[in-house]
KETOR-770267 format. One record per residue: z, x, y of N, C-alpha, C in turn; residue in one letter; residue number from 0. Coordinates in pm, 1 decimal. Layout:
% residues N
NODE, Z, X, Y, Z, X, Y, Z, X, Y, A, NUM $
...
This chain:
% residues 210
NODE, -3528.5, 3589.9, 321.2, -3554.2, 3459.0, 305.9, -3548.4, 3339.9, 217.6, M, 0 $
NODE, -3465.2, 3442.0, 131.6, -3446.5, 3309.9, 30.7, -3329.9, 3212.2, 33.8, A, 1 $
NODE, -3220.8, 3258.6, 145.1, -3133.9, 3193.0, 187.9, -3147.7, 3133.3, 331.4, G, 2 $
NODE, -3250.8, 3149.2, 398.0, -3259.0, 3120.9, 516.5, -3262.5, 2974.2, 556.9, Q, 3 $
NODE, -3335.8, 2870.4, 469.4, -3328.8, 2733.0, 466.2, -3209.8, 2687.3, 403.8, N, 4 $
NODE, -3144.3, 2725.2, 329.2, -3042.7, 2646.7, 271.0, -2937.6, 2629.7, 380.3, K, 5 $
NODE, -2903.5, 2478.7, 329.1, -2769.6, 2449.3, 409.1, -2622.8, 2506.2, 413.0, A, 6 $
NODE, -2572.9, 2513.6, 482.4, -2461.2, 2516.6, 489.4, -2355.4, 2426.7, 516.7, T, 7 $
NODE, -2215.3, 2458.3, 463.1, -2099.9, 2339.0, 478.8, -2128.0, 2290.8, 633.7, V, 8 $
NODE, -2132.5, 2366.7, 741.8, -2137.3, 2361.7, 879.2, -2233.0, 2238.0, 893.6, R, 9 $
NODE, -2356.9, 2282.7, 874.0, -2462.8, 2194.1, 875.0, -2468.3, 2089.0, 833.7, T, 10 $
NODE, -2426.7, 2080.6, 687.9, -2408.0, 1939.3, 615.3, -2291.4, 1852.3, 666.3, K, 11 $
NODE, -2243.0, 1896.1, 712.6, -2082.8, 1837.6, 763.4, -2136.1, 1751.7, 925.5, L, 12 $
NODE, -2186.4, 1815.4, 981.9, -2303.2, 1789.5, 1076.1, -2363.7, 1680.2, 1072.2, R, 13 $
NODE, -2471.9, 1695.2, 964.7, -2518.5, 1568.6, 949.8, -2489.5, 1440.5, 909.2, S, 14 $
NODE, -2357.5, 1492.4, 818.3, -2340.1, 1347.9, 749.1, -2233.1, 1270.6, 824.9, A, 15 $
NODE, -2173.4, 1357.0, 956.3, -2099.2, 1274.4, 1038.1, -2168.0, 1241.1, 1150.7, L, 16 $
NODE, -2336.6, 1255.9, 1185.1, -2387.3, 1264.1, 1308.1, -2331.0, 1295.6, 1400.5, A, 17 $
NODE, -2251.7, 1374.7, 1411.6, -2176.5, 1440.6, 1521.2, -2127.8, 1572.8, 1506.7, H, 18 $
NODE, -2231.5, 1677.4, 1579.2, -2165.7, 1817.1, 1591.9, -2068.1, 1832.6, 1607.1, K, 19 $
NODE, -2024.6, 1785.4, 1758.1, -1876.3, 1852.3, 1791.6, -1780.9, 1781.5, 1708.7, R, 20 $
NODE, -1760.8, 1650.5, 1618.3, -1652.6, 1639.1, 1576.7, -1650.7, 1716.3, 1432.3, A, 21 $
NODE, -1777.1, 1746.5, 1355.4, -1779.6, 1810.1, 1233.2, -1732.5, 2006.9, 1282.8, A, 22 $
NODE, -1768.7, 2012.9, 1381.5, -1759.2, 2182.6, 1400.8, -1573.9, 2165.9, 1422.2, D, 23 $
NODE, -1514.3, 2072.0, 1484.0, -1391.5, 2046.8, 1519.8, -1294.0, 2082.8, 1405.6, T, 24 $
NODE, -1362.0, 1989.7, 1325.8, -1275.3, 1945.6, 1180.0, -1276.3, 2065.7, 1081.8, L, 25 $
NODE, -1417.3, 2162.0, 1091.2, -1426.3, 2278.8, 1005.3, -1357.8, 2359.5, 1096.4, L, 26 $
NODE, -1342.0, 2388.9, 1213.5, -1296.8, 2491.2, 1264.8, -1085.1, 2477.6, 1218.5, T, 27 $
NODE, -1057.2, 2334.7, 1251.8, -925.7, 2327.1, 1230.2, -871.9, 2372.3, 1097.5, A, 28 $
NODE, -1011.5, 2323.4, 963.3, -943.7, 2322.3, 865.3, -929.7, 2520.2, 844.9, I, 29 $
NODE, -1057.4, 2557.3, 883.0, -1075.1, 2736.9, 860.3, -945.9, 2780.2, 922.5, V, 30 $
NODE, -907.4, 2748.7, 1037.2, -802.1, 2841.5, 1140.2, -688.6, 2813.6, 1049.1, G, 31 $
NODE, -650.5, 2722.3, 1015.5, -538.5, 2696.7, 924.9, -545.7, 2732.6, 803.8, T, 32 $
NODE, -624.1, 2772.3, 749.8, -642.9, 2870.8, 636.9, -624.3, 3025.1, 651.9, Q, 33 $
NODE, -683.5, 3039.5, 786.1, -665.9, 3210.9, 797.0, -501.4, 3213.8, 827.3, N, 34 $
NODE, -439.8, 3120.0, 923.8, -326.6, 3130.2, 975.5, -204.3, 3115.7, 898.1, A, 35 $
NODE, -264.1, 3040.7, 757.6, -148.9, 3030.3, 652.9, -137.3, 3174.1, 577.3, W, 36 $
NODE, -277.8, 3246.2, 535.8, -284.7, 3365.1, 499.7, -210.3, 3458.2, 548.1, N, 37 $
NODE, -218.2, 3453.9, 701.9, -129.3, 3548.7, 790.4, 14.0, 3533.4, 747.1, A, 38 $
NODE, 63.4, 3423.8, 753.7, 188.7, 3426.1, 722.0, 225.1, 3480.3, 618.6, I, 39 $
NODE, 144.6, 3431.5, 481.7, 140.1, 3494.4, 368.9, 172.4, 3643.4, 365.4, I, 40 $
NODE, 66.0, 3692.3, 396.0, 86.2, 3844.0, 420.4, 213.6, 3889.5, 479.2, A, 41 $
NODE, 241.0, 3826.7, 579.0, 405.4, 3875.1, 656.9, 523.5, 3840.9, 554.3, K, 42 $
NODE, 527.5, 3737.4, 503.8, 618.9, 3702.2, 419.7, 617.8, 3836.7, 297.7, L, 43 $
NODE, 476.9, 3868.1, 231.8, 500.5, 3931.4, 99.4, 545.3, 4081.2, 154.9, A, 44 $
NODE, 540.6, 4107.2, 295.9, 580.2, 4237.8, 293.6, 736.9, 4202.7, 381.6, A, 45 $
NODE, 809.2, 4123.5, 371.7, 890.7, 4113.1, 426.7, 1004.4, 4121.2, 322.4, D, 46 $
NODE, 1124.5, 4100.1, 351.4, 1245.9, 4126.6, 277.8, 1374.9, 4043.6, 282.2, T, 47 $
NODE, 1406.7, 3967.4, 179.8, 1488.5, 3871.9, 167.5, 1614.2, 3923.0, 261.9, P, 48 $
NODE, 1688.9, 4012.3, 236.1, 1804.2, 4085.1, 287.6, 1755.0, 4119.0, 444.7, G, 49 $
NODE, 1649.1, 4161.9, 484.6, 1635.3, 4170.8, 603.5, 1518.8, 4060.0, 697.9, A, 50 $
NODE, 1530.5, 4009.6, 675.1, 1402.4, 3861.2, 710.1, 1345.2, 3905.7, 858.8, L, 51 $
NODE, 1252.4, 3908.8, 876.5, 1173.9, 3909.6, 1031.4, 1251.4, 3752.4, 1106.3, D, 52 $
NODE, 1270.5, 3772.5, 1212.1, 1310.4, 3673.3, 1295.1, 1207.7, 3610.8, 1431.3, T, 53 $
NODE, 1073.0, 3664.0, 1393.3, 990.0, 3626.1, 1479.2, 857.7, 3547.5, 1393.6, N, 54 $
NODE, 887.1, 3483.3, 1324.6, 767.0, 3449.4, 1260.9, 686.8, 3300.3, 1349.7, Y, 55 $
NODE, 804.4, 3213.0, 1398.4, 765.1, 3085.8, 1487.6, 661.1, 3197.2, 1634.3, A, 56 $
NODE, 721.8, 3302.3, 1689.4, 674.0, 3335.1, 1791.7, 572.7, 3455.1, 1760.2, A, 57 $
NODE, 530.0, 3475.5, 1674.9, 389.3, 3535.5, 1635.7, 291.3, 3465.8, 1515.9, T, 58 $
NODE, 344.3, 3340.6, 1435.4, 270.5, 3281.7, 1342.6, 239.2, 3141.3, 1368.4, K, 59 $
NODE, 269.0, 3088.7, 1454.0, 275.3, 2935.5, 1486.9, 122.6, 2873.5, 1518.1, S, 60 $
NODE, 115.9, 2789.0, 1456.9, -66.1, 2749.3, 1436.9, -45.4, 2669.3, 1590.2, I, 61 $
NODE, -152.9, 2685.6, 1700.0, -180.9, 2592.6, 1784.2, -278.7, 2512.5, 1727.8, T, 62 $
NODE, -242.9, 2369.6, 1708.9, -290.1, 2275.3, 1623.2, -464.8, 2299.8, 1709.7, S, 63 $
NODE, -571.6, 2279.9, 1608.0, -709.5, 2238.7, 1665.0, -762.7, 2128.8, 1602.0, L, 64 $
NODE, -679.7, 2025.3, 1546.1, -699.1, 1897.3, 1503.8, -592.3, 1807.4, 1581.4, F, 65 $
NODE, -634.4, 1726.5, 1653.0, -548.4, 1619.0, 1695.8, -566.7, 1500.7, 1677.9, D, 66 $
NODE, -528.9, 1451.3, 1612.1, -607.2, 1299.9, 1514.0, -605.9, 1203.7, 1643.5, A, 67 $
NODE, -496.6, 1212.9, 1738.6, -542.0, 1120.8, 1846.3, -583.9, 1139.6, 2002.9, D, 68 $
NODE, -625.2, 1269.7, 2004.0, -664.2, 1332.6, 2127.8, -823.8, 1276.6, 2137.8, A, 69 $
NODE, -854.1, 1207.3, 2248.5, -1032.9, 1229.1, 2270.1, -1085.4, 1351.0, 2241.4, A, 70 $
NODE, -1208.9, 1344.7, 2198.5, -1285.8, 1441.7, 2183.1, -1386.0, 1456.3, 2313.9, S, 71 $
NODE, -1456.1, 1554.3, 2334.3, -1484.2, 1627.0, 2457.1, -1629.2, 1520.5, 2442.5, K, 72 $
NODE, -1656.6, 1469.7, 2321.3, -1797.3, 1433.5, 2315.0, -1849.2, 1278.7, 2423.5, A, 73 $
NODE, -1994.6, 1289.5, 2436.8, -1996.9, 1201.2, 2505.5, -1953.9, 1079.7, 2521.8, Q, 74 $
NODE, -1917.5, 1027.0, 2420.2, -1878.0, 883.6, 2399.2, -1701.2, 889.9, 2398.5, H, 75 $
NODE, -1638.8, 1003.7, 2399.8, -1528.9, 1014.8, 2414.1, -1431.8, 938.2, 2279.4, K, 76 $
NODE, -1541.3, 925.2, 2191.0, -1422.5, 910.5, 2059.2, -1330.8, 955.0, 2009.3, Q, 77 $
NODE, -1191.0, 930.1, 1960.3, -1163.7, 1050.3, 1893.5, -1210.2, 1108.4, 1743.5, T, 78 $
NODE, -1166.6, 1200.2, 1721.5, -1235.6, 1306.7, 1584.5, -1180.9, 1169.4, 1488.1, L, 79 $
NODE, -1070.0, 1125.7, 1477.1, -996.8, 1040.6, 1368.2, -1087.1, 916.4, 1385.9, R, 80 $
NODE, -1147.6, 888.0, 1477.7, -1206.5, 748.5, 1466.5, -1345.9, 756.4, 1421.5, K, 81 $
NODE, -1456.5, 895.2, 1479.6, -1538.3, 931.7, 1404.2, -1538.1, 948.6, 1297.5, T, 82 $
NODE, -1425.8, 1028.1, 1232.7, -1469.2, 1015.6, 1062.2, -1429.2, 901.7, 1010.1, V, 83 $
NODE, -1365.7, 798.0, 1069.3, -1356.4, 661.0, 1005.8, -1494.8, 629.3, 1008.1, R, 84 $
NODE, -1560.8, 631.8, 1105.7, -1696.8, 546.1, 1103.2, -1784.6, 621.9, 1023.6, S, 85 $
NODE, -1788.8, 748.1, 998.3, -1887.8, 827.1, 918.3, -1847.4, 809.9, 784.0, A, 86 $
NODE, -1691.5, 787.4, 712.5, -1714.9, 766.1, 626.1, -1681.6, 582.4, 526.7, L, 87 $
NODE, -1717.1, 504.0, 678.5, -1700.3, 363.3, 645.1, -1568.8, 313.3, 590.7, A, 88 $
NODE, -1452.7, 406.7, 561.4, -1344.1, 366.7, 519.6, -1253.0, 427.0, 585.2, N, 89 $
NODE, -1147.9, 355.4, 673.7, -1054.7, 384.1, 718.2, -915.8, 474.7, 669.7, R, 90 $
NODE, -896.1, 439.1, 508.2, -820.1, 498.2, 447.8, -835.3, 630.0, 417.0, M, 91 $
NODE, -963.8, 649.6, 386.1, -1012.1, 794.1, 346.8, -996.6, 863.5, 437.4, A, 92 $
NODE, -1059.0, 794.4, 559.8, -1080.0, 912.4, 649.7, -913.5, 932.2, 705.0, A, 93 $
NODE, -836.4, 845.4, 718.1, -681.8, 888.7, 750.8, -654.9, 965.1, 706.2, D, 94 $
NODE, -673.7, 950.3, 554.8, -593.6, 1100.6, 478.5, -640.9, 1200.5, 505.5, E, 95 $
NODE, -759.6, 1234.6, 519.7, -831.6, 1367.5, 565.9, -759.0, 1423.3, 653.8, I, 96 $
NODE, -746.5, 1342.8, 775.0, -716.5, 1383.0, 897.7, -553.4, 1393.2, 877.7, C, 97 $
NODE, -473.2, 1298.3, 822.1, -322.5, 1319.0, 814.8, -300.4, 1463.5, 711.2, D, 98 $
NODE, -370.2, 1454.6, 624.1, -350.9, 1588.9, 541.9, -319.1, 1685.2, 623.9, A, 99 $
NODE, -433.6, 1713.6, 702.7, -457.3, 1832.6, 791.8, -336.8, 1841.4, 876.4, L, 100 $
NODE, -312.3, 1749.5, 961.2, -217.1, 1734.2, 1065.9, -99.3, 1746.9, 985.2, E, 101 $
NODE, -66.2, 1719.6, 867.8, 51.8, 1715.8, 810.3, 116.5, 1900.8, 780.1, E, 102 $
NODE, 8.0, 1919.7, 743.6, 31.6, 2037.8, 677.6, 44.1, 2140.2, 794.0, V, 103 $
NODE, -56.0, 2135.8, 901.5, -3.0, 2207.2, 1035.8, 186.5, 2176.6, 1059.7, Q, 104 $
NODE, 196.0, 2082.1, 1076.6, 316.5, 2039.0, 1137.0, 404.4, 2101.0, 1070.4, V, 105 $
NODE, 427.6, 2100.0, 912.7, 519.1, 2144.0, 790.5, 499.9, 2305.9, 807.7, A, 106 $
NODE, 379.9, 2398.4, 821.6, 383.3, 2517.5, 867.8, 478.5, 2557.6, 974.9, I, 107 $
NODE, 436.7, 2473.1, 1117.4, 495.5, 2548.9, 1211.6, 684.2, 2510.3, 1199.3, N, 108 $
NODE, 709.8, 2413.2, 1139.9, 842.1, 2376.9, 1081.8, 891.8, 2477.0, 1009.6, A, 109 $
NODE, 803.2, 2555.8, 898.4, 861.3, 2642.5, 813.8, 894.5, 2740.8, 872.1, L, 110 $
NODE, 826.3, 2791.3, 976.5, 816.1, 2915.7, 1096.5, 1005.7, 2913.7, 1163.0, L, 111 $
NODE, 987.3, 2808.3, 1213.3, 1101.2, 2772.4, 1256.5, 1254.8, 2815.3, 1191.3, V, 112 $
NODE, 1224.7, 2757.7, 1051.4, 1306.7, 2737.3, 977.8, 1355.8, 2845.5, 931.7, K, 113 $
NODE, 1244.1, 2992.7, 889.3, 1306.9, 3101.9, 870.7, 1355.4, 3169.1, 968.5, L, 114 $
NODE, 1300.9, 3187.6, 1087.8, 1349.3, 3210.5, 1185.5, 1544.0, 3178.1, 1201.0, D, 115 $
NODE, 1494.8, 3069.2, 1171.5, 1708.6, 3030.6, 1179.1, 1768.5, 3092.9, 1037.5, A, 116 $
NODE, 1730.9, 3118.3, 973.4, 1785.1, 3212.6, 886.7, 1850.9, 3329.1, 923.9, E, 117 $
NODE, 1809.8, 3386.2, 1051.4, 1892.3, 3475.8, 1091.7, 1880.9, 3598.6, 1027.3, A, 118 $
NODE, 1760.9, 3638.7, 979.4, 1770.3, 3753.8, 876.6, 1776.8, 3776.8, 726.6, G, 119 $
NODE, 1847.4, 3643.4, 724.5, 1874.3, 3665.4, 584.7, 1822.7, 3543.9, 482.1, V, 120 $
NODE, 1730.9, 3524.0, 403.5, 1716.4, 3453.1, 324.3, 1807.7, 3359.4, 226.4, L, 121 $
NODE, 1881.3, 3256.0, 276.5, 1976.2, 3189.3, 206.4, 1954.9, 3033.6, 157.4, N, 122 $
NODE, 1849.6, 2967.6, 260.0, 1829.6, 2834.2, 251.7, 1806.4, 2790.4, 114.1, D, 123 $
NODE, 1821.5, 2648.5, 61.3, 1774.8, 2601.9, -75.8, 1712.5, 2491.5, -71.6, T, 124 $
NODE, 1707.2, 2432.0, 78.2, 1632.4, 2285.8, 86.1, 1526.9, 2316.7, 158.1, D, 125 $
NODE, 1427.0, 2396.9, 130.5, 1281.3, 2443.0, 145.8, 1163.9, 2323.2, 144.1, Y, 126 $
NODE, 1187.9, 2293.5, 28.1, 1106.2, 2215.1, -63.7, 1166.9, 2051.9, -10.2, V, 127 $
NODE, 1287.7, 2021.4, -11.6, 1317.6, 1915.5, 53.1, 1322.5, 1889.5, 185.7, D, 128 $
NODE, 1296.9, 1969.9, 265.5, 1281.2, 1942.3, 389.5, 1141.7, 1944.9, 418.2, L, 129 $
NODE, 1031.7, 2017.5, 372.0, 936.1, 2059.3, 460.5, 799.4, 2031.7, 317.6, L, 130 $
NODE, 846.5, 1993.6, 200.2, 679.9, 1989.6, 104.2, 602.2, 1842.3, 128.5, A, 131 $
NODE, 471.9, 1841.6, 143.1, 389.9, 1772.1, 166.1, 370.5, 1688.5, 24.5, V, 132 $
NODE, 315.3, 1586.1, 38.0, 218.2, 1498.7, -60.5, 123.2, 1520.2, -85.7, A, 133 $
NODE, 60.8, 1600.4, -192.3, -74.4, 1665.1, -238.0, -156.4, 1542.3, -209.2, P, 134 $
NODE, -308.5, 1551.5, -176.2, -405.0, 1422.2, -186.3, -416.1, 1406.5, -347.5, M, 135 $
NODE, -449.7, 1264.0, -392.4, -477.6, 1272.1, -526.5, -648.3, 1229.4, -514.9, V, 136 $
NODE, -669.6, 1334.7, -610.1, -826.8, 1326.3, -625.3, -888.9, 1247.8, -720.6, L, 137 $
NODE, -831.3, 1241.7, -823.4, -905.8, 1188.3, -928.5, -827.4, 1042.0, -965.9, T, 138 $
NODE, -742.4, 1021.8, -941.2, -671.8, 849.0, -957.6, -698.6, 780.3, -851.7, D, 139 $
NODE, -686.9, 624.7, -934.1, -729.8, 551.0, -792.4, -642.1, 514.2, -689.6, R, 140 $
NODE, -718.9, 467.8, -556.5, -634.1, 484.3, -444.5, -524.7, 325.2, -493.2, L, 141 $
NODE, -405.4, 324.9, -450.4, -299.2, 269.4, -499.1, -312.9, 105.3, -444.1, T, 142 $
NODE, -356.8, 78.9, -367.8, -326.4, -29.7, -271.5, -403.4, -147.4, -361.9, D, 143 $
NODE, -506.9, -126.2, -456.9, -585.4, -241.9, -520.3, -634.0, -223.6, -643.6, G, 144 $
NODE, -639.3, -266.5, -747.8, -714.2, -219.1, -860.1, -864.8, -175.0, -864.9, Q, 145 $
NODE, -965.1, -248.6, -739.8, -1081.9, -207.6, -745.4, -1133.4, -98.5, -632.9, H, 146 $
NODE, -1050.5, -20.2, -581.6, -1093.9, 82.3, -515.3, -1118.7, 193.3, -559.7, H, 147 $
NODE, -1211.2, 290.4, -509.6, -1268.4, 376.7, -580.4, -1181.2, 495.6, -548.6, S, 148 $
NODE, -1171.2, 594.9, -596.8, -1073.4, 722.7, -616.8, -1118.3, 785.8, -465.1, T, 149 $
NODE, -1034.4, 860.0, -396.8, -1058.7, 872.5, -267.5, -1174.6, 983.9, -272.8, L, 150 $
NODE, -1191.7, 1077.4, -392.5, -1292.9, 1183.7, -343.6, -1409.9, 1079.9, -374.6, F, 151 $
NODE, -1460.1, 997.6, -451.8, -1558.5, 928.9, -460.4, -1581.3, 841.6, -344.7, N, 152 $
NODE, -1472.2, 796.2, -237.6, -1529.8, 750.0, -153.6, -1585.0, 825.7, -46.0, T, 153 $
NODE, -1485.1, 954.7, -50.6, -1520.7, 1052.2, 87.6, -1701.5, 1105.9, 26.3, V, 154 $
NODE, -1722.5, 1138.7, -90.7, -1831.6, 1138.4, -174.9, -1964.8, 1068.3, -130.3, K, 155 $
NODE, -1916.5, 939.8, -116.3, -2012.6, 833.3, -85.7, -2056.7, 811.8, 65.9, S, 156 $
NODE, -1933.0, 834.1, 144.1, -1899.0, 829.3, 299.2, -2017.1, 970.4, 340.9, G, 157 $
NODE, -2022.6, 1059.3, 250.6, -2067.6, 1195.9, 334.7, -2222.5, 1197.0, 236.3, L, 158 $
NODE, -2215.1, 1108.3, 132.1, -2391.0, 1115.7, 80.8, -2390.5, 1262.8, 34.4, A, 159 $
NODE, -2287.7, 1352.7, -8.6, -2341.1, 1502.0, -59.3, -2167.4, 1524.6, -103.9, N, 160 $
NODE, -2192.4, 1529.0, -269.6, -2065.8, 1547.7, -368.3, -1992.2, 1675.8, -314.2, E, 161 $
NODE, -2073.7, 1799.0, -324.8, -2015.0, 1951.3, -292.5, -1960.0, 1969.8, -155.5, P, 162 $
NODE, -2046.2, 1854.8, -79.6, -1958.7, 1866.7, 62.8, -1821.6, 1817.1, 77.0, L, 163 $
NODE, -1798.1, 1674.5, -22.5, -1674.9, 1608.6, 0.6, -1577.1, 1731.8, -123.8, A, 164 $
NODE, -1644.7, 1773.2, -190.0, -1546.4, 1891.9, -247.1, -1503.5, 1973.8, -180.7, N, 165 $
NODE, -1586.1, 2055.1, -107.7, -1559.8, 2180.9, -32.7, -1429.4, 2118.5, 68.5, D, 166 $
NODE, -1436.3, 1988.1, 167.4, -1364.2, 1956.8, 235.2, -1206.2, 1902.6, 196.0, V, 167 $
NODE, -1221.0, 1846.9, 96.4, -1090.6, 1785.1, 3.3, -1014.1, 1877.8, -82.1, L, 168 $
NODE, -1107.3, 1985.0, -115.1, -1047.9, 2077.5, -205.3, -1004.8, 2223.4, -144.3, G, 169 $
NODE, -1032.3, 2188.3, 4.2, -992.7, 2288.0, 123.6, -847.9, 2258.7, 174.9, A, 170 $
NODE, -860.1, 2125.8, 197.5, -699.1, 2077.2, 236.7, -611.3, 2113.3, 109.8, L, 171 $
NODE, -634.3, 2031.6, -45.5, -569.3, 2046.6, -107.0, -504.5, 2153.1, -157.2, R, 172 $
NODE, -580.4, 2247.9, -130.6, -525.0, 2390.9, -172.5, -457.3, 2429.4, -62.0, A, 173 $
NODE, -461.5, 2399.7, 55.7, -349.1, 2412.4, 144.9, -245.8, 2341.3, 100.5, L, 174 $
NODE, -241.4, 2237.7, 69.5, -72.0, 2153.3, 8.9, -21.8, 2217.1, -56.8, Q, 175 $
NODE, -73.7, 2237.3, -194.6, -55.2, 2290.3, -311.9, 17.8, 2424.4, -290.9, L, 176 $
NODE, -45.2, 2527.0, -188.5, -3.9, 2661.3, -178.8, 140.2, 2659.2, -86.4, A, 177 $
NODE, 101.6, 2586.6, 41.3, 288.3, 2546.8, 101.9, 383.9, 2494.3, 9.0, L, 178 $
NODE, 339.2, 2365.9, -65.5, 480.9, 2353.1, -164.6, 494.5, 2451.7, -263.9, N, 179 $
NODE, 405.2, 2558.3, -309.2, 432.9, 2656.1, -401.1, 540.1, 2736.1, -304.7, S, 180 $
NODE, 473.0, 2774.2, -197.1, 583.0, 2874.2, -117.6, 712.2, 2848.4, -100.9, Q, 181 $
NODE, 697.6, 2689.6, -75.1, 823.9, 2646.6, -35.0, 962.6, 2663.4, -152.3, L, 182 $
NODE, 892.9, 2612.9, -263.9, 999.8, 2621.9, -391.3, 1001.6, 2809.3, -419.6, A, 183 $
NODE, 963.1, 2856.0, -337.6, 951.5, 3001.0, -363.1, 1087.3, 3040.7, -298.7, L, 184 $
NODE, 1095.5, 3004.6, -159.8, 1158.6, 3039.8, -94.0, 1289.9, 2979.1, -104.8, L, 185 $
NODE, 1309.4, 2839.8, -194.0, 1469.3, 2801.4, -251.9, 1510.0, 2881.6, -328.8, D, 186 $
NODE, 1439.0, 2993.6, -401.6, 1482.2, 3062.8, -479.4, 1563.7, 3212.2, -407.4, T, 187 $
NODE, 1553.4, 3179.6, -280.3, 1561.2, 3302.9, -190.2, 1468.2, 3466.3, -248.9, S, 188 $
NODE, 1351.3, 3417.8, -310.0, 1256.0, 3545.0, -330.9, 1146.2, 3526.0, -249.4, L, 189 $
NODE, 1088.3, 3663.5, -207.3, 977.4, 3651.0, -158.0, 832.8, 3732.6, -192.8, L, 190 $
NODE, 885.2, 3777.2, -333.7, 807.4, 3842.2, -421.4, 726.8, 3756.0, -475.9, T, 191 $
NODE, 603.5, 3771.8, -504.5, 481.2, 3667.8, -549.9, 422.3, 3597.1, -428.0, G, 192 $
NODE, 490.4, 3611.1, -288.1, 424.4, 3540.0, -227.2, 273.4, 3569.1, -182.2, S, 193 $
NODE, 212.8, 3684.5, -212.4, 69.9, 3705.9, -181.0, 12.2, 3588.6, -259.2, A, 194 $
NODE, 62.8, 3582.2, -361.5, -28.8, 3501.5, -504.4, -51.8, 3324.8, -447.7, A, 195 $
NODE, 8.9, 3319.1, -322.0, -18.3, 3192.8, -219.3, -105.3, 3165.1, -117.7, R, 196 $
NODE, -143.9, 3276.8, -112.4, -300.1, 3284.7, -28.9, -391.8, 3210.5, -76.3, A, 197 $
NODE, -478.6, 3103.1, 30.3, -571.4, 3011.9, -2.2, -705.8, 3128.8, 15.4, V, 198 $
NODE, -781.5, 3042.4, -37.1, -946.2, 3109.6, -10.5, -1006.1, 3038.5, 63.2, A, 199 $
NODE, -1077.7, 3103.5, 161.0, -1121.8, 3026.0, 342.9, -1234.1, 2947.4, 275.8, V, 200 $
NODE, -1267.3, 2891.4, 326.5, -1375.5, 2786.4, 329.9, -1501.9, 2870.2, 412.6, L, 201 $
NODE, -1601.2, 2896.8, 343.4, -1717.7, 2928.4, 420.5, -1828.9, 2874.9, 481.7, A, 202 $
NODE, -1776.0, 2856.1, 575.1, -1850.6, 2700.9, 665.3, -1965.8, 2772.8, 720.1, I, 203 $
NODE, -2032.7, 2905.5, 686.8, -2160.4, 2904.6, 743.2, -2234.4, 3006.0, 654.1, D, 204 $
NODE, -2156.8, 3011.6, 502.5, -2241.0, 3072.6, 398.3, -2403.3, 2963.2, 375.9, A, 205 $
NODE, -2467.3, 3035.1, 350.8, -2599.6, 2908.3, 292.0, -2541.8, 2888.4, 132.8, P, 206 $
NODE, -2595.1, 2752.8, 110.2, -2549.8, 2708.6, -7.8, -2654.0, 2618.4, -71.0, S, 207 $
NODE, -2679.7, 2638.7, -193.8, -2796.6, 2594.5, -278.4, -2749.0, 2424.6, -286.0, V, 208 $
NODE, -2663.9, 2386.7, -259.7, -2587.0, 2234.4, -284.7, -2676.4, 2142.2, -200.0, A, 209 $
């Protein structure tokens, strides 16, 4: 009974966005991408640079659960991007959240295709050059003006919940950093250490005291 009435990340985001379907879609997309990434990492960790599998794209590609421009099935047919913009009252911050997830998904799928194109031997040294993403900056001021608050503070204010903002932004940034770290490892033609690039999956339905 102790945790029965504690809010979860899911319930907190539903409340913050005032849009149940949008909140669920965004969280499903984040968690789905985290799980997909960890499955890719597990496959890489078990693979061999000189006898690389050639079925990465066929077996591990991500079906995007988050389309920034597709109309949602909600009653008013708003896009998820517009819903997040409205909830945060800040277009720049909302777009950075949406773009971060979309860019990671696109980069991961491109990585899988590139791995398959190695034709069994890990040789390419341009993974970072071609596929690295720019991680979110959560501590510095936004670059377009002196008086803008940080992305984190903007999202925290929009969601009216600091731990929730930390959960959502932290999950996305962890994916960005893990992807870039794995790309750097691949540029050395090594797979040893890949397992360390797995990310902690956001527990969206676990009771929270925050």
